[in-house]
C-alpha positions as CSV (number, residue, x, y, z in Angstrom):
1,M,5.7,19.5,25.7
2,R,3.7,17.6,28.2
3,A,0.0,18.4,28.9
4,T,0.8,19.9,32.4
5,Q,3.2,22.4,30.8
6,T,0.7,23.4,28.1
7,W,-2.1,23.7,30.7
8,R,0.1,26.0,32.9
9,F,0.5,28.3,29.9
10,S,-3.3,28.3,29.3
11,E,-4.1,29.0,33.0
12,H,-1.7,32.0,33.0
13,R,-2.7,33.2,29.6
14,G,0.8,32.7,28.4
15,P,1.8,33.6,24.8
16,V,1.9,30.0,23.6
17,P,-0.3,29.2,20.6
18,R,-3.1,26.7,21.3
19,T,-2.9,25.1,17.9
20,L,-0.3,22.5,17.0
21,I,0.1,21.3,13.4
22,L,2.1,18.1,12.8
23,D,3.2,17.0,9.3
24,Q,3.5,13.2,8.9
25,P,4.8,12.0,12.3
26,S,4.9,8.5,10.8
27,Q,7.5,9.4,8.2
28,V,10.4,8.4,10.5
29,Y,9.0,4.8,10.4
30,F,9.4,4.4,6.7
31,P,12.7,3.8,4.9
32,P,13.8,6.4,2.3
33,D,13.3,4.0,-0.6
34,Y,9.8,2.8,0.6
35,T,7.3,2.6,-2.3
36,G,4.6,0.3,-1.0
37,E,1.3,1.0,0.9
38,P,2.2,3.0,4.1
39,T,1.6,0.5,6.9
40,P,4.1,0.3,9.7
41,Q,4.4,-3.1,11.5
42,G,5.5,-4.4,14.9
43,T,7.4,-2.1,17.1
44,D,7.2,0.7,14.6
45,L,3.5,0.5,14.7
46,S,3.5,0.5,18.5
47,H,5.8,3.6,18.6
48,L,3.6,5.4,16.1
49,L,0.4,4.6,18.0
50,N,2.1,5.9,21.2
51,I,2.6,9.2,19.4
52,Y,-1.1,9.3,18.6
53,R,-2.0,8.2,22.1
54,T,0.0,11.0,23.6
55,I,-1.6,13.5,21.3
56,N,-5.1,12.2,22.2
57,D,-4.3,12.1,26.0
58,T,-2.9,15.7,25.9
59,V,-5.9,17.1,24.0
60,Q,-8.3,15.3,26.3
61,A,-6.5,16.5,29.4
62,L,-6.6,20.1,28.2
63,D,-10.4,19.9,27.6
64,G,-10.5,22.0,24.5
65,A,-7.6,24.4,25.3
66,L,-5.5,22.8,22.6
67,Q,-6.2,21.9,19.0
68,V,-3.9,19.4,17.2
69,I,-4.0,19.1,13.4
70,V,-2.1,16.2,11.9
71,V,-1.4,15.8,8.2
72,E,-0.5,12.2,7.6
73,H,0.2,9.9,4.7
74,A,-0.2,6.7,6.7
75,D,-3.8,5.4,7.2
76,L,-3.8,3.2,10.2
77,A,-6.6,0.8,11.0
78,D,-6.3,1.2,14.8
79,P,-9.3,3.0,16.3
80,L,-6.8,5.3,18.2
81,F,-6.0,6.7,14.8
82,R,-9.0,6.0,12.7
83,D,-11.6,7.5,15.1
84,H,-9.9,10.9,14.9
85,V,-9.6,11.2,11.1
86,V,-11.7,14.0,9.8
87,E,-10.8,13.9,6.0
88,R,-9.0,11.5,3.7
89,W,-7.6,13.4,0.8
90,R,-6.8,11.0,-2.0
91,Y,-6.5,11.2,-5.8
92,S,-8.9,8.1,-5.9
93,N,-11.7,10.1,-4.2
94,S,-11.0,13.4,-6.1
95,Q,-10.5,15.2,-2.8
96,A,-7.5,17.3,-1.9
97,L,-6.2,19.6,0.9
98,V,-6.2,22.3,-1.8
99,P,-9.2,21.9,-4.0
100,P,-8.3,21.7,-7.7
101,E,-10.6,24.7,-8.5
102,W,-8.3,26.9,-6.4
103,I,-5.3,26.2,-8.6
104,T,-5.2,28.8,-11.4
105,E,-1.8,28.0,-12.9
106,P,-0.8,24.9,-14.7
107,I,1.2,22.4,-12.6
108,D,4.5,21.3,-14.0
109,D,5.1,17.7,-12.7
110,E,8.6,17.5,-14.3
111,D,11.7,17.9,-12.1
112,D,13.8,20.9,-13.1
């Protein structure tokens, strides 16, 4: 949805939510058997940065009328991405989207 379309819904108080949650938009740029550090290169990186540029431009154009939350496994060095990161949840820094103290049942890591 382009910014102008979303803005039109906002101006007319349409029933369109003003929060968008995206889960790993970079995933398409990694092969299914990829096991290395997530860092797209070349045209893949350009395409991925275009996604983030579009998100940023849309949020800016709507001046606070839209919130976008992106949960991403890639950690890009480009300021277009890095300047908007609020939290980095990693095992290495003992932080998580769901804090460990919230988990009350044992986690079974084995595949059934």
